N, C-alpha and C positions, 0 to 999 in steps of 0.2 A: 691554367687549369680551371675546368668548369666547376661551378659550385653545385654540390649535390644536395638534394632535398633530404631533410631528416624526417624519417617516417615515425609518426607518433602513433603509438598503439591506442586503440579506442578503449574507453573505460567499459566497465561491465554494463552500465546503463545504456551506453551507445551500442554495444554489441546486441543486447536484448532488443533494443528498438529496431536495429537493422534486421534481425532474424524475424521479428514480427512483421516488418514491412515486406520481407521476402515471402513470408507465408501468405500474406494478404494478396500480393501480386500473383502468386501461383494459383490462388483460388479465383482470381478475377474480381475481387471485392474491393475495388478502389472506391474512393468517395464519389468520383464522377459516375462510375457504374451503378453505385447504390442509388444516387439521386436520379439517374435515368430510369432505373427499374421502378423506383417509387413513383415517378411521374407517369410512366406507362401503366402501372397497375391502378393508379388513381383515375386516369382517364378511362380505362377499361371498366372500372367499377361504376363510374358515372354513366357511361353509355349503357351498360347492362341494367343499372338501376332505373334509368330513364325509360328503357324499353319495357321493363317489367311494369313500371307505373302506367305506361300507355296501354299495355295489354290488360291490366287489371281494370282500368277505366273503361275500356271497350266491353269487357265482359259484364261489368256492372250496368252499363248502359243497355246492353242486350237483355239482361235479366229484368231490368225495370220496364223495358218495352213489352216484354212477354207477360208481365204480371197484370192479369185482368182484374184482380181484386181491388185495384186502385181506382177503377172506373166507378164514378158515382159516390165514392166514399161512404158506402153503406146504404145509400138511398137506391131503391129500385130504379134501374135505368134500362132503356131500350138501346141496343147496339146493333147497327147495321154493318155487316161485314161484306166486303167486296173482294172476290178472288179474280185477278185479271187473267188467270189461265183457264177459268171455267167459261165455256161458251154460253 
């Protein structure tokens, strides 16, 4: 005769843990998925932050180039302007 397994009923704590694990699995929030999302969002934030930093730097450079009040630092100065499109 084959030996039969005795089925042990889980305790209340084990049942609650199993239900919580099922709920997490249904939502797709496993630890691995959470870490992957965290990595992806961190990389996206770094890329967007770097792009914004570069854009701000370019705008500041353009504004500094157009600012003619910096020429001469308050001393009267003669400026010769050349327009390559004017014949």
